[in-house]
C-alpha positions, 0 to 999 in steps of 0.5 A: 500500500505504501508503495502504491501511494508513492507510485501515484503521488510522486508521478502526479506531483511531477506531471502537474508541475511540468504542465504548470510550467509549460502552460503558465502565462502569468496574469491575474491569479483569479484561479486561486479562488477556485481552489478556495471554493473547492477546499470549502466544498470538500469539507462537506463530504458524503460518508461512503463505504469503509472510510471512503467519502463522496465529494459534491465538488465534482461539478466545480472540478468539471468546470475547472477542467473545462475552463483551464488547461490540464496543468492549471486545473490539476494544480487547482484540484491538488491545492483545493482537495482538502480532507476534514481528516487532515484538519483533525490530524487523522491522516499522515502527510503521505496519505494526504498527498496521495488523496490530493494527487489521485483526485488531481490526476483524474481532473488532469485527464478530464481536462485533457479529454475535453480540450482535445474534443472541444473549445469552450469559446469556439465550439458549438453546443453539441460539441461542448456537451460531448466533450463535457460528457467524455471528460466526466466519464474519464474523470470517473474511470481514473478516480475510481480505478485508483481508489479501487486498486488501493481499497482492494489492496487494503481490504484484500477483497476483489476489485469488483466488490470495491467497484460495486460499493463505490457507486450509489444506487443502480449502475444506470441511475448512477451514471445518469447522475454522474453525467448530469453533474458533468453537464452541470459543470459545463453549465457553470463553466459557460456561466463563468465565461460570460459573467466572470468571477462574481458567479462564484457564490451562485455555484454553491446552491446546486452543490448543496442540492447535489449533496442532499441527493447523494445523502438521500440515495445513500440512505435508501441504498443502505436501508435496502441492503440492511433489509436484504441482509436481515431477510437472509439472516432471518431465513438462516435463523429460522432454518437453524431453529427448526434444526434445533427443534428437531434435535430436541424432539429426537432427544425427547424421543430417545428419553421415551424410548430408552427410559419410559418405554422399558418401564412400561414394557416391564409393567406389561409383563408384570400384569401378564404374570399377575393374570396367570397367578390369578388363574392358578389361584396362587394368591400369596404370589399374586399379592407380591406381584401386585406390589411390584406392579404398584412400584412400576406404576409409581416409577412410571409416574415419577419419570413422566413428572420428571420429564414434564418438569425438565421440559417446562423448566428449561429448553436445555433439558435437565442439565441447565446452561452450565452443563449444556455448555460443558457438554458442547465444548467437550464434544466440539473441542475433542480433536480441535487442540484448543483449551476451553475455559468456562466460568458460568455463574450460578444464576437463575435465568428464564428458560428463553434467555438461557437458551439464547445464551446457549445458542449465541455461545455455540455459534461463537465457538463454531465460528472460532473453530472454523475461522481462527488459530487460537489456543484458548477460548473463554466462555463467561456468564456473570451478573455485572451492573444490573446485567447478565453478561455473556462474554466469549473471548479468544486469543486467535487471529482477530479481524476488522469488525468494520471490514466486509465479511465473507459472502454468504456468512451470517454467523455474527449477524445471527448472534446479533439477531438472537441477542436483540430478539431477547431484548439484549445488546451485542458487541464485538471487539477485535483487531487483526492479531489481537483476538476477539471478544464478543459480549452479549448483555441482558438487563436484569429487569428484563429477566425479572419481567420474563419470570413474572410472566411465567418463564421458569428459571433455567440456571446452572442447575445449582452448580457454580463452575470455575475456570478450567481448561478443556482440550478442545480454536478460534476467530470470527468472521471478518470477523457518481462519486469523488472518492478519497481513500481513508488512512 
């Protein structure tokens, strides 16, 4: 990335300097006012994808490209393309020069294109429109090409993914908007040619309208993407819950078959024996057999009541949250070569919340096993500051939570959805090389309300479990514009 920045910034500065020396004719430096105007407009960018910003100064830059030769237009752009992050000292000198250079290069290319096709003072209207349209397209291709290459290197994603994110709205609508702004730049250039420098304040109104247009388009697109992702997450969550329900039904069926069915079969045999004893008139032995039948009947009733009690108490079954998590990490971590550390406090939880905590933990551990090279994973459930807190931590590779996740992977989104369904909050802290911490919080007041509505507690089965290592991996999923790249 550093090499790429240097390979763009240094040639751009040299080229602009050479062109300025060749084109400079002296005279009044009124063009400096355009640099000031561009700088003011650049301080009002539209935030875009992954730190990129969309500048509404594009019509001004097209006007500059049309009104001035390439070198002067590039110098105006280089001086005027400011970045609010420069003022806040959030970017270094090289990044600031690179940002200015890549925008200036696109304006130089646009200016050269226009002046090859048309002349602002002598060409007919159709030729001016053709030149301005081609200049706008060349500007977009150069600018987007540089930004795409940089972001692809930085995020390690395909260039096509970056190109899709750079545009706002559908491709046809985006190109129409971009070309329209280019024609607006032509209109401003003609207006400036006929009226003079006093037209400068008039240019601000259409720029503010363009800014609002981009804001609205971006908001609509983000809402559409969010709805699509939410639909995918809910579909996967529904499928997962259906599978979980099927697993619970199999567990109940196994209990009925292995325990209850055998007792009932024994009871049936005892009834047959009692009938034969009655036919033979062996009353003494019949009396003893009836006692056995009574005991079997009582055992059957006890087991049925125990099953009903366990099912009513917790969707996790008789084990509770702590033992369910222990059993899960024992099973999945048997051959993983990772140590699991469980610290589950003895807290009485409503059955739905306990089940949500279990499923979030399971999803987090499975993500860890699939995506990382950790040696330790910690699972903690505690009561902190009027909240029940589930904390999943690992010492794996980590990831950038703001970076785009792998296509088709919704593990994080499903965990967040589960937490929000239960009225909780979901937070991820991670960085490349620094492991990952996932934290889910449920307010205690919410749990008390759930219990008052009839939700029986599903706690840790009266057992507190301290931390202990379990041989068992981890990390999580990913764990018309004027674009400038982030630091």
